[in-house]
C-alpha positions in Angstrom: 1.3 2.2 23.3 3.1 3.0 20.0 5.2 0.4 18.3 8.9 0.1 19.4 10.4 1.5 16.2 10.7 5.2 16.0 9.5 7.0 13.0 12.8 8.8 12.7 14.5 5.5 12.1 12.0 4.5 9.4 12.5 7.9 7.6 16.3 7.6 7.9 16.3 4.1 6.4 14.0 5.1 3.6 16.1 8.1 2.7 19.4 6.2 3.1 18.5 3.1 1.1 16.3 4.7 -1.6 12.8 3.8 -0.5 11.4 7.4 -0.2 12.7 10.9 -1.0 11.2 14.3 -0.3 9.6 15.6 -3.5 11.5 18.4 -5.3 14.3 18.1 -2.7 16.8 20.2 -4.6 14.4 23.1 -4.4 13.9 22.6 -0.7 11.1 20.1 -1.0 7.3 20.4 -1.1 5.4 19.9 2.1 3.9 16.4 2.5 4.8 15.3 -1.0 7.1 12.3 -1.5 8.9 10.5 -4.3 9.4 6.7 -4.2 13.0 5.7 -5.0 14.4 2.6 -6.7 13.6 0.3 -3.7 10.4 2.1 -2.7 8.9 1.8 -6.1 9.5 -1.9 -6.1 8.0 -2.3 -2.6 5.0 -0.2 -3.5 4.5 -2.1 -6.8 4.7 -5.4 -4.9 2.1 -4.3 -2.3 -0.3 -3.3 -5.1 0.3 -6.6 -7.0 -0.3 -8.6 -3.8 -3.6 -6.7 -3.3 -4.6 -7.2 -7.0 -3.8 -10.9 -6.9 -5.9 -11.4 -3.7 -8.8 -9.2 -4.8 -9.0 -9.7 -8.6 -6.8 -12.4 -10.0 -7.7 -15.2 -7.5 -11.5 -14.4 -7.6 -14.2 -15.0 -10.2 -16.5 -12.3 -8.8 -14.2 -9.3 -9.4 -13.1 -7.2 -12.3 -10.8 -4.2 -12.5 -11.1 -0.6 -13.7 -8.7 2.3 -14.2 -10.8 5.5 -14.3 -9.9 9.1 -15.0 -8.6 11.4 -12.3 -10.6 14.3 -13.8 -14.4 13.7 -13.9 -17.5 15.7 -14.7 -18.1 18.2 -11.8 -21.6 16.8 -11.4 -20.1 13.5 -10.2 -19.0 15.4 -7.1 -22.3 17.2 -6.7 -24.1 13.8 -6.7 -21.6 12.2 -4.3 -21.9 15.1 -1.8 -18.3 16.2 -2.1 -19.0 19.7 -3.3 -21.2 20.5 -0.3 -20.0 18.2 2.4 -16.4 17.2 1.9 -14.7 19.6 4.3 -12.9 19.9 7.6 -13.2 22.5 10.3 -10.3 25.0 9.9 -8.9 27.5 12.4 -5.9 29.8 11.9 -3.5 31.2 14.4 -3.7 35.0 14.6 0.0 35.2 15.5 1.9 32.7 13.3 -0.9 32.2 10.8 -0.5 28.4 10.8 -3.7 26.5 10.1 -5.1 23.5 12.0 -8.1 21.2 12.0 -10.0 22.3 15.0 -11.2 18.7 15.8 -7.5 17.7 16.1 -6.7 20.3 18.8 -6.8 19.6 22.5 -7.1 23.3 23.5 -8.1 26.7 22.0 -4.5 27.8 21.6 -2.2 27.3 18.7 -0.1 24.1 19.1 2.9 25.9 17.6 3.2 29.3 19.3 0.3 29.3 21.8 -1.4 32.2 20.0 -5.1 32.9 19.7 -7.1 31.0 17.1 -9.8 32.3 14.8 -13.3 30.9 14.8 -13.7 27.6 13.0 -14.8 27.6 9.4 -15.4 24.8 6.9 -12.6 24.1 4.4 -13.3 22.0 1.3 -10.6 19.4 0.7 -10.9 19.0 -3.0 -8.2 20.5 -5.3 -9.7 22.7 -8.0 -8.3 23.3 -11.5 -9.6 24.4 -14.9 -10.1 22.5 -18.1 -9.8 24.5 -21.2 -8.0 27.6 -22.3 -9.6 30.0 -19.7 -9.9 30.0 -16.0 -13.7 30.5 -15.8 -16.2 29.0 -13.4 -17.8 27.0 -16.3 -14.4 25.3 -16.8 -13.9 24.2 -13.2 -13.0 20.6 -12.6 -11.5 18.8 -9.6 -8.8 16.3 -8.9 -10.6 13.3 -7.5 -10.5 12.9 -3.7 -11.2 9.2 -4.0 -11.3 6.5 -6.7 -14.8 5.1 -5.7 -16.9 7.4 -7.8 -15.3 6.3 -11.0 -16.5 2.8 -10.2 -20.1 3.9 -9.4 -20.5 5.8 -12.6 -19.2 2.9 -14.6 -21.6 0.4 -13.0 -23.7 -0.1 -16.1 -20.7 -0.3 -18.4 -19.2 -3.1 -16.3 -22.6 -5.0 -16.2 -23.0 -4.8 -20.0 -19.5 -5.8 -20.9 -18.9 -8.5 -18.3 -22.4 -9.9 -17.7 -21.5 -10.4 -14.0 -24.2 -11.5 -11.6 -24.7 -10.3 -8.1 -22.7 -10.4 -5.9 -19.8 -9.0 -7.8 -17.1 -6.3 -7.3 -15.1 -3.7 -9.2 -11.6 -3.1 -8.1 -9.3 -0.1 -8.7 -5.9 1.2 -7.7 -5.2 4.8 -8.4 -4.1 8.3 -7.2 -6.3 10.6 -5.2 -5.8 14.1 -4.0 -7.0 15.9 -0.8 -5.9 19.4 0.3 -5.5 18.3 3.8 -5.2 21.0 6.4 -2.7 19.1 8.5 -0.4 16.4 7.1 2.5 14.6 8.6 3.8 11.3 10.0 5.9 10.8 6.9 3.9 9.1 4.1 0.9 8.3 6.4 -1.0 11.5 5.5 -0.2 13.5 2.4 -2.1 15.5 -0.2 -1.3 13.1 -3.1 -1.8 9.5 -2.3 -2.8 6.1 -3.8 -5.8 4.0 -2.9 -6.7 0.3 -3.4 -10.5 0.2 -3.4 -13.2 -2.3 -4.1 -16.9 -1.6 -4.6 -18.7 -4.9 -4.0 -22.4 -4.9 -5.2 -24.7 -7.2 -3.3 -28.5 -8.0 -3.1 -30.2 -5.9 -0.3 -30.7 -8.0 2.8 -27.3 -9.8 2.3 -25.2 -6.6 2.9 -24.6 -7.3 6.6 -23.2 -10.7 5.9 -21.0 -9.4 3.1 -19.8 -6.6 5.3 -18.6 -9.0 7.9 -17.0 -11.2 5.2 -15.0 -8.4 3.7 -13.8 -7.2 7.1 -12.4 -10.6 7.9 -10.9 -11.0 4.4 -9.1 -7.7 4.6 -7.9 -8.2 8.1 -6.4 -11.6 7.2 -4.7 -10.2 4.1 -2.4 -8.1 6.3 -1.7 -11.1 8.6 -0.8 -13.3 5.7 1.8 -10.7 4.5 3.5 -10.8 7.9 1.8 -8.0 10.0 2.1 -9.0 13.6 -1.3 -9.8 15.2 -0.7 -7.6 18.3 -0.1 -4.6 15.9 -3.4 -4.7 14.1 -7.0 -4.4 15.3 -10.6 -3.9 14.2 -12.4 -0.8 15.4 -16.1 -0.3 14.8 -17.2 3.2 14.1 -19.6 4.8 16.6 -22.8 6.1 15.1 -21.7 9.7 15.3 -18.5 8.8 13.3 -20.4 7.3 10.4 -20.3 9.2 7.1 -23.7 10.3 5.8 -23.8 7.5 3.3 -22.7 4.6 5.6 -24.9 2.0 7.3 -21.9 0.6 9.1 -18.1 1.1 9.0 -15.1 -0.5 10.7 -11.5 0.4 10.5 -8.5 -1.9 10.3 -6.0 0.0 12.5 -2.3 -0.5 12.7 -0.1 0.4 15.7 2.2 3.0 14.0 5.0 4.7 15.8 2.7 7.6 16.6 0.0 5.2 17.9 -3.1 3.4 16.5 -4.3 4.8 13.2 -6.4 3.8 10.3 -4.9 1.5 7.7 -8.0 0.5 5.9 -11.8 1.2 6.2 -14.5 -1.3 5.3 -17.9 0.4 4.9 -21.5 -0.7 4.1 -22.5 2.2 1.8 -26.1 0.9 1.3 -27.6 2.0 -2.0 -26.7 5.7 -1.6 -24.2 6.0 -4.4 -26.2 4.4 -7.2 -29.3 6.2 -6.2 -27.6 9.6 -6.1 -25.9 9.1 -9.5 -29.1 7.9 -11.1 -30.9 10.9 -9.7 -28.3 13.5 -10.9 -27.6 11.9 -14.3 -31.1 10.8 -15.2 -29.7 7.3 -16.1 -30.9 4.0 -14.7 -28.3 2.4 -12.4 -29.9 -0.8 -11.3 -29.5 -4.5 -11.7 -31.9 -6.8 -13.6 -32.3 -10.3 -12.2 -33.1 -12.1 -15.4 -34.5 -15.1 -13.6 -37.1 -13.2 -11.5 -37.3 -10.1 -13.8 -36.8 -8.0 -10.7 -35.0 -4.6 -10.9 -32.6 -4.2 -8.0 -30.6 -1.2 -6.7 -27.7 -3.1 -5.1 -26.1 -2.3 -1.8 -22.4 -1.7 -1.8 -19.7 -2.9 0.5 -16.4 -0.9 0.2 -13.0 -2.1 1.4 -10.8 0.9 0.9 -7.0 0.7 1.7 -4.2 3.3 1.3 -1.2 2.1 -0.6 1.1 4.5 1.1 -0.2 3.7 4.6 0.2 0.0 3.8 3.8 0.5 2.7 4.5 2.4 5.9 2.9 -0.3 8.0 4.9 -3.1 6.3 8.1 -1.1 6.8 7.4 -0.4 10.5 6.3 -4.0 11.0 9.4 -5.4 9.4 12.0 -3.1 11.0 14.3 -4.9 13.4 17.7 -4.4 15.1 19.9 -7.2 16.4 23.2 -7.1 18.3 26.1 -8.2 16.0 29.6 -8.6 17.4 29.6 -5.2 19.2 27.6 -3.6 16.4 23.9 -3.5 15.4 22.4 -5.4 12.5 19.5 -3.6 11.0 17.1 -5.7 8.9 13.7 -5.7 7.4 11.7 -8.9 7.8 9.6 -8.2 4.7 7.4 -11.0 3.4 9.1 -12.4 0.3 6.2 -11.5 -1.9 6.5 -7.8 -1.2 10.3 -7.5 -0.7 11.8 -5.1 -3.4 14.5 -7.6 -4.4 13.9 -11.3 -3.8 17.5 -12.4 -4.3 20.9 -10.8 -4.4 23.9 -12.2 -6.3 27.1 -11.7 -4.5 30.4 -12.7 -6.1 33.2 -13.1 -3.6 35.6 -11.3 -6.0 35.5 -8.9 -8.9 38.0 -11.0 -10.9 36.8 -11.5 -14.4 36.3 -15.3 -14.4 34.2 -15.2 -11.2 32.3 -12.1 -12.2 31.4 -13.6 -15.6 30.2 -16.8 -13.7 28.1 -14.7 -11.3 26.6 -12.5 -14.0 25.4 -15.5 -15.9 23.5 -16.6 -12.8 22.2 -13.1 -12.3 21.0 -12.9 -16.0 19.2 -16.2 -15.7 17.5 -15.5 -12.4 16.3 -12.0 -13.2 14.0 -13.5 -15.9 11.9 -14.8 -12.9 12.4 -12.3 -10.1 13.7 -8.8 -9.3 17.4 -9.6 -8.5 20.1 -7.4 -7.3 23.8 -7.8 -8.3 26.2 -6.4 -5.7 30.0 -6.7 -5.8 31.1 -3.7 -3.8 32.8 -3.9 -0.4 33.3 -6.9 1.8 30.9 -9.8 1.8 29.9 -9.0 5.4 29.0 -5.4 4.4 27.0 -6.6 1.4 25.0 -9.1 3.6 24.2 -6.3 6.0 23.1 -4.0 3.1 20.8 -6.7 1.7 19.4 -7.4 5.2 18.7 -3.7 5.7 16.7 -3.5 2.4 14.7 -6.7 3.1 16.2 -9.1 0.5 15.1 -12.6 1.7 17.9 -14.6 0.0 21.5 -14.0 -1.0 23.4 -16.2 -3.5 27.2 -16.2 -3.0 29.6 -17.6 -5.6 33.3 -18.1 -4.8 36.3 -19.6 -6.6 35.3 -23.1 -5.5 32.0 -22.5 -7.4 34.1 -22.5 -10.6 35.3 -26.0 -9.8 32.2 -27.7 -8.2 29.5 -25.6 -10.0 27.8 -24.9 -6.7 26.7 -21.7 -4.9 25.8 -20.7 -1.3 22.3 -19.5 -0.4 22.0 -17.4 2.8 18.7 -16.7 4.5 18.1 -13.1 5.7 16.3 -13.8 9.0 18.3 -16.7 10.4 21.7 -16.1 8.6 21.7 -19.9 7.9 23.4 -21.1 4.7 23.3 -24.0 2.4 25.4 -24.9 -0.6 23.7 -26.4 -3.6 24.4 -27.2 -7.3 23.8 -24.3 -9.7 21.4 -26.6 -11.7 19.2 -26.7 -8.6 19.3 -23.0 -7.9 16.1 -21.7 -9.6 13.9 -24.5 -8.2 15.4 -24.2 -4.7 15.1 -20.4 -4.6 11.4 -20.7 -5.7 10.6 -23.2 -2.9 12.4 -21.1 -0.3 10.6 -17.9 -1.3 7.3 -19.8 -1.0 8.1 -20.6 2.6 10.0 -24.0 2.6 12.6 -24.3 5.4 16.1 -23.5 4.2 17.5 -26.8 5.5 15.2 -28.9 3.3 17.9 -29.7 0.8 17.8 -30.4 -3.0 19.8 -33.3 -4.5 23.5 -32.6 -4.0 22.8 -29.9 -1.4 24.5 -29.6 2.0 24.2 -27.4 5.1 26.9 -24.9 5.0 26.3 -22.7 8.1 24.0 -23.3 11.0 23.4 -19.6 11.7 
């Protein structure tokens, strides 16, 4: 069964609070294209940084790349995209809407019930032209995946980093697919962002590494707060496997529309390096300097969608609680991916208190993304921060001017403590790292049980 939250509520929250807007909205929008707003861009950046930290920064066997979106057309011939990267397309003879035939449950148009055309293959790559004329010789493509840029740079990475097997190349970047059917908000769109690793291993060890990366990636989502009953591993049946894959499993999330792929982990064998060596005429192998053996490595590929991850984290975090005859909406976002970590809330706009609060804000934003909010009542401001996922709020009042203390409120429990301003940075750091709110610093006291 789909998760309890409705997609309409997620879309409404994203629009209302500045996570995601329809692209080109003042012109009526552009189908399946989205703009990330002030909060969305922070959430998306934090998801990418959490991935990069886990996959590159905290490992000695991984390096990063940022390769070009436009590549030589022969790259796509070698990879099989020019001939095989297509979906079966049918068109309604009445309303002329187009559909993927393998998504349909009957031979009638889902929109109007009209008769459909015969299925034909539709290539998903966006084509453009490089140069001053639109001629066949100048055709190039917007990349449909980031992976090929890492394969064609295999030797460059080897020569400049001197990495030994096993090692990986990581990349985060935009990809483009002219999908026949899009939808479910940012889940499937024609412009999207990927977080991919190509991990090169000695043949014969690939099965072990495939299992290793499947577990690593599954646990990454759990560690960032995804509920265990909302995520699963699904092994591909043999008929589902891509032409290059020896094995593949999906990490699925229980979205509002049901179970759907969040990330794929594939054992690509040696297909990619062999193909690019064949088409380019260049040697793409690995020399084991100890044994003098030339090896064509096998490749394990964990490939995640940034936009799908953002959507999963939003759906997973969304919650509603009864609150004095009203409803409190909140996002239980993990502190490491929350757009703002802390909000500074002065109880009044009076100059002396505002100056005091802004000094705290200025000092703390050197360390975190911090929001300053002095509009409306303190209750409304707390609700606003809850709804955007801010883990901690710091409130200063007129007593703060006398005792040099501030109140910290926890988003999830609504518990509060009051601590000296001098202890604020250290205390906020430990709370964001997971320490219980009621573990008090020197001079601290419990202010509200929650």
